[in-house]
C-alpha positions as CSV (number, residue, x, y, z in Angstrom):
1,M,158.1,103.5,-147.3
2,A,160.3,106.0,-149.7
3,D,157.2,107.7,-150.9
4,L,155.6,108.5,-147.2
5,Q,156.6,112.0,-146.0
6,V,157.8,111.9,-142.2
7,P,155.6,114.6,-140.2
8,D,156.9,117.4,-138.5
9,I,156.9,116.3,-134.9
10,G,159.3,119.2,-134.0
11,N,156.8,120.3,-131.7
12,L,156.4,117.4,-130.3
13,T,159.3,116.7,-127.4
14,N,157.1,114.7,-124.6
15,Y,157.9,111.4,-126.0
16,V,157.2,108.6,-123.5
17,P,158.1,104.8,-123.9
18,G,155.0,103.5,-125.6
19,S,154.3,106.0,-128.0
20,P,153.3,105.1,-131.4
21,N,154.3,105.3,-134.7
22,L,152.9,108.2,-136.4
23,Y,152.1,106.6,-139.8
24,T,151.0,103.0,-138.0
25,G,150.0,103.6,-135.3
26,E,151.9,100.9,-132.9
27,V,154.4,101.3,-131.3
28,E,157.6,99.9,-132.9
29,W,160.8,99.0,-130.8
30,S,164.3,98.5,-132.8
31,A,166.6,95.6,-131.7
32,F,164.9,93.6,-128.9
33,D,160.9,94.2,-130.5
34,Y,159.8,95.5,-127.1
35,K,160.1,97.7,-124.0
36,L,163.2,96.5,-121.9
37,S,162.1,96.4,-118.3
38,I,164.8,98.4,-116.4
39,A,164.0,97.1,-113.1
40,A,164.4,93.4,-114.1
41,C,168.0,94.2,-115.8
42,A,169.2,95.8,-112.4
43,V,167.8,93.0,-110.3
44,F,170.0,90.5,-112.5
45,V,173.2,93.0,-112.6
46,A,172.9,93.2,-108.8
47,I,172.4,89.0,-108.4
48,F,175.4,88.3,-110.9
49,S,177.2,90.9,-109.3
50,I,177.4,89.2,-105.6
51,S,177.3,86.0,-107.1
52,L,180.7,86.3,-109.0
53,V,182.3,88.4,-105.9
54,L,181.6,85.4,-103.8
55,H,182.9,83.2,-106.4
56,I,185.8,84.8,-106.4
57,G,186.3,84.8,-102.7
58,Q,185.5,81.4,-102.1
59,A,187.8,80.7,-105.3
60,I,190.7,82.4,-103.8
61,I,190.1,81.1,-100.0
62,S,189.8,77.1,-101.1
63,R,192.4,77.6,-104.0
64,F,189.9,75.9,-106.2
65,W,191.8,78.1,-108.8
66,F,189.6,76.1,-111.5
67,L,186.3,77.9,-110.0
68,L,187.9,80.8,-110.7
69,Y,187.5,80.7,-114.5
70,T,184.5,78.5,-114.9
71,L,182.1,79.8,-112.4
72,G,183.9,83.1,-111.9
73,A,183.8,83.6,-115.9
74,A,180.3,82.6,-116.2
75,A,179.0,85.3,-113.5
76,L,181.2,87.9,-115.1
77,G,179.9,86.8,-118.8
78,E,176.6,87.2,-117.4
79,L,177.0,90.0,-115.5
80,I,178.4,91.7,-118.8
81,G,175.2,90.8,-120.7
82,W,173.2,91.8,-118.3
83,S,174.9,95.3,-117.9
84,F,174.6,95.4,-121.8
85,R,170.3,94.7,-121.3
86,L,170.5,98.0,-118.5
87,S,172.5,100.6,-120.7
88,A,170.4,99.6,-123.7
89,A,167.0,100.4,-121.3
90,V,168.5,103.5,-120.0
91,G,169.3,105.0,-123.3
92,L,166.2,104.5,-125.3
93,E,165.9,107.3,-127.4
94,W,162.9,108.3,-130.1
95,S,163.7,108.5,-133.5
96,P,161.0,110.3,-135.7
97,L,162.5,108.5,-138.8
98,F,160.0,106.5,-140.7
99,G,156.8,108.0,-138.7
100,G,159.2,107.3,-135.2
101,Q,160.1,104.6,-133.6
102,W,162.4,103.7,-130.4
103,L,165.8,102.7,-131.1
104,Y,168.2,100.9,-129.0
105,D,171.8,101.0,-128.5
106,D,173.0,98.0,-131.5
107,T,176.3,97.9,-129.7
108,A,174.3,96.6,-126.3
109,F,171.9,94.3,-128.6
110,M,175.2,92.2,-129.9
111,G,176.9,92.2,-126.6
112,Q,174.2,91.1,-124.6
113,I,173.8,88.5,-127.6
114,A,177.4,86.9,-127.5
115,S,177.9,87.5,-123.7
116,L,174.5,85.8,-122.2
117,I,174.4,82.9,-124.7
118,I,178.7,81.9,-124.2
119,S,178.8,82.1,-120.4
120,P,176.6,79.4,-119.2
121,A,179.2,77.0,-120.7
122,F,182.1,77.9,-118.1
123,S,179.2,76.8,-115.5
124,T,178.8,73.5,-117.1
125,A,182.7,73.3,-117.0
126,A,182.7,73.3,-113.7
127,N,180.2,70.8,-113.4
128,Y,181.9,68.6,-115.7
129,V,184.8,68.9,-113.0
130,I,183.0,68.9,-110.0
131,L,181.9,65.3,-110.6
132,G,184.9,64.0,-111.9
133,V,185.6,64.7,-108.1
134,L,183.1,63.4,-106.5
135,V,183.3,60.3,-108.3
136,S,186.9,59.9,-107.1
137,R,185.4,60.6,-103.3
138,L,182.2,58.6,-103.4
139,G,183.1,55.6,-105.6
140,P,184.7,54.8,-108.9
141,Q,183.3,51.6,-109.0
142,Y,180.1,53.4,-109.6
143,C,181.5,55.2,-112.7
144,R,181.7,53.6,-116.4
145,L,184.0,56.2,-117.0
146,A,187.9,57.3,-114.9
147,P,187.0,60.0,-113.2
148,K,189.6,62.0,-114.9
149,T,188.5,60.6,-118.4
150,Y,185.0,61.7,-117.0
151,T,186.0,64.9,-116.8
152,W,188.7,65.4,-120.3
153,I,185.8,64.4,-122.0
154,F,182.9,66.6,-121.3
155,V,185.3,69.6,-120.7
156,T,186.6,69.0,-124.2
157,G,182.7,69.2,-125.9
158,D,182.2,72.2,-123.7
159,V,185.5,74.1,-125.1
160,L,184.1,73.3,-128.8
161,S,180.8,74.3,-128.4
162,L,182.5,77.7,-127.0
163,V,184.2,77.9,-129.7
164,I,181.2,77.8,-132.0
165,Q,179.4,80.0,-129.9
166,A,181.9,83.0,-129.6
167,A,182.4,82.5,-133.6
168,G,178.8,82.7,-134.3
169,G,178.5,85.8,-131.6
170,G,181.2,87.6,-133.1
171,L,179.8,87.3,-136.5
172,A,176.1,88.4,-135.5
173,A,177.6,91.1,-133.6
174,S,179.8,92.3,-136.3
175,S,176.9,91.7,-139.1
176,E,175.7,95.0,-141.2
177,T,172.9,92.3,-143.2
178,A,170.0,90.4,-141.9
179,A,171.6,88.1,-143.6
180,D,175.0,87.5,-141.8
181,A,172.9,88.3,-138.3
182,D,171.0,85.1,-139.2
183,T,174.1,83.3,-140.0
184,G,176.0,84.1,-136.8
185,A,172.9,83.1,-135.3
186,N,172.9,79.7,-137.1
187,I,176.1,79.6,-135.9
188,M,175.4,79.9,-132.1
189,V,172.4,77.7,-132.5
190,G,174.9,75.0,-133.6
191,G,177.2,75.7,-130.8
192,V,174.3,75.2,-128.4
193,I,173.1,72.1,-130.2
194,V,176.3,70.7,-129.3
195,Q,176.8,71.6,-125.5
196,M,173.1,69.8,-125.4
197,V,174.5,66.7,-126.8
198,V,177.8,67.0,-124.3
199,M,174.6,67.9,-121.6
200,V,172.8,64.9,-122.5
201,A,175.4,62.4,-122.2
202,Y,177.1,63.8,-119.0
203,T,173.5,63.8,-117.4
204,I,173.0,60.0,-118.6
205,L,176.0,59.2,-117.1
206,F,175.6,61.4,-113.6
207,T,172.3,59.5,-113.4
208,D,173.8,56.3,-113.8
209,F,176.6,57.2,-111.8
210,C,174.1,58.5,-109.2
211,I,171.8,55.3,-109.4
212,H,174.2,52.5,-108.9
213,Y,176.2,54.6,-106.0
214,L,172.5,54.9,-104.2
215,Y,171.9,51.2,-103.9
216,D,175.6,50.3,-103.9
217,K,176.1,48.0,-107.3
218,P,179.5,48.6,-108.5
219,V,179.6,48.6,-112.6
220,T,181.8,47.2,-115.6
221,R,183.9,50.3,-116.6
222,W,184.5,51.7,-119.7
223,Y,188.0,52.4,-121.6
224,P,187.3,54.5,-124.2
225,F,190.9,55.7,-124.5
226,G,192.3,52.2,-123.2
227,W,195.3,52.9,-125.1
228,A,196.7,55.9,-123.7
229,Q,195.7,54.6,-120.2
230,S,198.2,51.6,-120.9
231,I,201.0,54.4,-121.7
232,T,200.2,56.4,-118.7
233,R,200.1,52.3,-116.1
234,K,203.9,51.9,-118.0
235,L,204.8,56.0,-116.9
236,R,203.2,55.3,-113.6
237,R,205.6,52.6,-112.7
238,R,208.4,54.2,-113.5
239,R,207.5,56.8,-111.3
240,S,208.3,56.4,-107.2
241,V,205.4,57.0,-105.2
242,S,205.4,58.8,-101.6
243,P,203.9,57.2,-98.5
244,S,201.2,60.0,-98.5
245,S,200.2,59.6,-101.6
246,A,200.3,56.3,-101.5
247,S,197.4,56.3,-98.6
248,T,195.1,57.8,-100.8
249,Q,195.2,56.2,-103.9
250,V,192.0,54.4,-104.5
251,E,191.8,51.5,-107.2
252,P,189.1,51.5,-109.8
253,N,186.9,48.6,-108.2
254,E,187.8,50.0,-104.2
255,K,185.5,52.1,-102.1
256,P,187.2,55.2,-100.8
257,V,187.1,55.6,-96.8
258,L,185.2,58.7,-95.8
259,S,184.0,59.6,-92.5
260,P,180.1,59.9,-92.4
261,R,180.6,63.6,-92.0
262,A,182.9,63.6,-95.5
263,E,180.4,61.5,-97.1
264,K,177.2,63.7,-96.3
265,R,179.1,66.6,-97.8
266,A,179.9,64.6,-100.8
267,R,176.3,63.7,-101.1
268,I,174.7,67.3,-100.5
269,M,177.2,68.6,-103.3
270,L,176.0,65.5,-105.5
271,A,172.4,67.3,-104.7
272,G,173.8,70.5,-105.9
273,L,175.7,69.9,-108.8
274,A,172.3,68.2,-110.3
275,G,170.6,70.7,-109.8
276,S,172.7,73.5,-111.2
277,T,172.5,70.5,-113.9
278,I,168.9,70.8,-114.6
279,L,168.5,74.4,-114.4
280,I,171.6,75.2,-117.0
281,F,169.8,72.0,-119.2
282,I,166.5,74.5,-119.0
283,R,168.1,77.4,-120.1
284,S,169.5,75.4,-122.8
285,I,166.5,73.9,-124.6
286,F,164.8,77.6,-124.0
287,R,167.9,79.1,-125.9
288,T,167.9,76.3,-128.4
289,V,164.0,76.6,-129.7
290,E,164.8,80.7,-129.3
291,L,167.4,80.9,-131.7
292,L,165.9,78.4,-134.1
293,D,162.7,80.4,-134.1
294,G,164.4,83.8,-135.4
295,W,165.2,87.0,-134.3
296,D,161.6,87.6,-134.6
297,G,160.0,84.8,-133.3
298,R,158.0,84.2,-130.7
299,L,160.1,83.2,-127.9
300,A,162.8,86.1,-129.0
301,T,160.7,88.9,-128.2
302,D,158.9,87.8,-124.9
303,E,161.3,89.7,-122.1
304,V,159.2,87.7,-119.3
305,L,160.3,84.4,-121.3
306,F,163.9,85.2,-121.4
307,C,164.0,86.8,-118.1
308,V,162.6,83.7,-116.6
309,L,164.1,80.9,-118.6
310,D,167.7,82.1,-119.2
311,G,168.0,84.6,-116.7
312,A,166.4,83.5,-113.2
313,M,167.8,79.8,-114.7
314,I,171.4,80.8,-114.7
315,A,171.0,83.3,-111.8
316,L,169.8,80.0,-109.2
317,S,172.5,78.0,-110.8
318,S,175.0,80.6,-109.7
319,L,173.8,81.5,-106.3
320,L,173.6,77.7,-105.5
321,L,177.1,76.7,-106.1
322,N,177.6,80.4,-103.9
323,V,175.8,78.1,-101.1
324,L,176.9,74.3,-102.0
325,H,180.9,75.3,-102.6
326,P,183.3,72.8,-103.0
327,M,184.8,75.5,-100.5
328,F,182.5,74.1,-97.4
329,L,181.3,70.5,-99.2
330,L,184.4,69.4,-100.5
331,R,187.4,70.0,-98.3
332,E,190.0,68.1,-97.1
333,E,189.5,66.0,-93.9
334,P,192.4,66.3,-90.7
335,T,195.1,64.3,-91.5
336,G,195.3,60.9,-89.8
337,E,191.8,61.3,-88.8
338,R,190.3,57.7,-87.1
339,I,187.6,56.3,-89.4
340,K,185.2,54.0,-88.0
341,D,183.8,51.5,-90.5
342,S,180.5,50.2,-89.6
343,N,180.3,47.0,-91.6
344,Q,183.2,45.6,-89.7
345,S,183.6,47.8,-86.4
346,K,186.9,48.2,-86.6
347,E,189.0,51.4,-86.7
348,V,191.0,52.7,-89.8
349,S,193.7,55.5,-89.3
350,H,194.2,56.8,-92.8
351,V,194.7,59.9,-94.6
352,V,190.9,60.7,-95.9
353,S,190.3,63.6,-98.4
354,A,186.8,64.2,-98.5
């Protein structure tokens, strides 16, 4: 390429995206290797803007603050990533070098990689916490792990995957050579794989819980941190328990007392959580294969696949949890509500959280 002379194109000023390289006769796009759709980018920016505003408002109104820095953070990260893609699409420029090619902003390219790789990890963290709450509400006896143990194990795994992905994304974004960019991509792949392993384990236990709950078949509890739980029990014995907290406490083999309406809401939340998990899992499979295939691979250079299997999956997941939000489905029942036990035909006055 060094021996070739750059043609005189000074008089050719009407270059539109799609103009070919004057040497090769082919259209050449930098960074993304395809022409970004401004419309698609704008649609996703609008969707995640709406979802972010809703998540912030819902978290504040419900006071479920953990959703602010999980679902809210995920929507914000997706908004930033798609804003980078939109800015790159709008700022596309023609460069006459090497026969002419279309250039995207490298900063926008690297920024969208880091943002869109990392953001879904915040969504999965929210799913893990919500499932822990649902297990407590619907029946700890159907889950092989204690609700808090369940949450801590999977949130810890999610944070680990987030750190790895962030390290890889940072290296890729700051890389000056193709080798460094590939190294960053490989590190990100490692983070996505860790996330997938955690999600597979979570999905297995989630499915196991749903099956045993629906068929009303309690399971044998696992105690992976038995030594820590033994210490915790000793500490609890030293604490005084107030009457109100004692009334809501549920033993591992005791089914919580829920009103039919509260149980219905919890089941809807369970279905929403299942839908969100499936959508994020599809996206994780796609991104893992895409990154393993390389920056110039078939998946990384197909905008339609990216929009459908990444953008749409996360957008649907985010909007799904806007509609089926814990604010609506896990709010508390009025104190002292009388709940009729259909099996024994008696009323129980109880403080119930739903």
